[in-house]
C-alpha positions as CSV (number, residue, x, y, z in Angstrom):
1,X,-46.2,-52.5,-20.5
2,X,-45.6,-51.1,-24.0
3,X,-43.1,-48.6,-22.7
4,X,-41.1,-51.4,-21.0
5,X,-41.2,-53.5,-24.1
6,X,-39.9,-50.6,-26.1
7,X,-37.1,-50.0,-23.6
8,X,-36.1,-53.7,-23.7
9,X,-36.2,-53.7,-27.5
10,X,-34.0,-50.6,-27.7
11,X,-31.5,-51.6,-25.0
12,X,-31.0,-55.1,-26.2
13,X,-31.5,-54.6,-29.9
14,X,-34.4,-57.1,-30.0
15,X,-37.4,-57.0,-32.3
16,X,-40.4,-55.8,-30.5
17,X,-42.1,-59.2,-30.6
18,X,-39.1,-60.8,-28.9
19,X,-38.9,-58.0,-26.3
20,X,-42.6,-58.4,-25.5
21,X,-42.2,-62.1,-25.0
22,X,-39.2,-61.5,-22.7
23,X,-41.1,-58.9,-20.6
24,X,-44.2,-61.2,-20.4
25,X,-42.0,-64.1,-19.3
26,X,-40.4,-62.0,-16.5
27,X,-43.7,-60.7,-15.3
28,X,-45.2,-64.1,-15.4
29,X,-42.3,-65.5,-13.3
30,X,-42.6,-62.6,-10.8
31,X,-46.3,-63.3,-10.4
32,X,-45.6,-66.9,-9.4
33,X,-42.5,-66.1,-7.3
34,X,-43.5,-63.1,-5.3
35,X,-45.7,-63.2,-2.3
36,X,-49.4,-63.0,-3.3
37,X,-50.0,-59.4,-2.0
38,X,-47.1,-58.1,-4.1
39,X,-47.8,-60.3,-7.1
40,X,-51.4,-59.1,-7.3
41,X,-50.2,-55.5,-7.7
42,X,-48.1,-56.3,-10.8
43,X,-51.0,-55.9,-13.2
44,X,-51.9,-52.5,-11.8
45,X,-48.3,-51.4,-11.9
46,X,-47.8,-52.5,-15.5
47,X,-51.0,-50.8,-16.6
48,X,-50.2,-47.6,-14.9
49,X,-53.1,-47.8,-12.5
50,X,-50.8,-47.9,-9.5
51,X,-50.0,-44.2,-9.9
52,X,-51.2,-42.5,-6.8
53,X,-50.2,-39.4,-4.9
54,X,-48.1,-38.0,-7.8
55,X,-45.6,-40.8,-7.6
56,X,-44.9,-42.0,-11.1
57,X,-44.2,-45.6,-10.3
58,X,-44.1,-46.7,-13.9
59,X,-41.2,-44.3,-14.5
60,X,-39.4,-45.6,-11.4
61,X,-39.9,-49.1,-12.7
62,X,-38.6,-48.2,-16.1
63,X,-35.5,-46.5,-14.7
64,X,-34.9,-49.6,-12.5
65,X,-35.2,-51.9,-15.4
66,X,-33.1,-49.7,-17.5
67,X,-30.4,-49.8,-14.9
68,X,-30.6,-53.6,-14.8
69,X,-30.2,-53.7,-18.6
70,X,-27.1,-51.4,-18.5
71,X,-28.7,-48.1,-19.0
72,X,-28.4,-45.1,-16.8
73,X,-30.5,-45.0,-13.6
74,X,-32.2,-41.6,-13.0
C-alpha cells in the first residue's frame, strides 16, 4: 500500500499522511461495496501477496490507479 500512497501523494501533491488517509478510505469503501469474494482479496492484493504466476498485480493496480489520477497508463 505504501507504493500507492506515494503515487497518490506525488500525483495530487498531497502530504503523505493525507494520501494515506485517502487510500485507506477508498480501500475501506471498496471492501464494503464489492462482492465478498472480491473484497476479501483486497488485503492480499494491497500487501503484494496476490502475486502469483509471474503476474505483477500490484504494478497493474498502480498503473490503473495512475491512469485514474491523470498519469500515463502502461
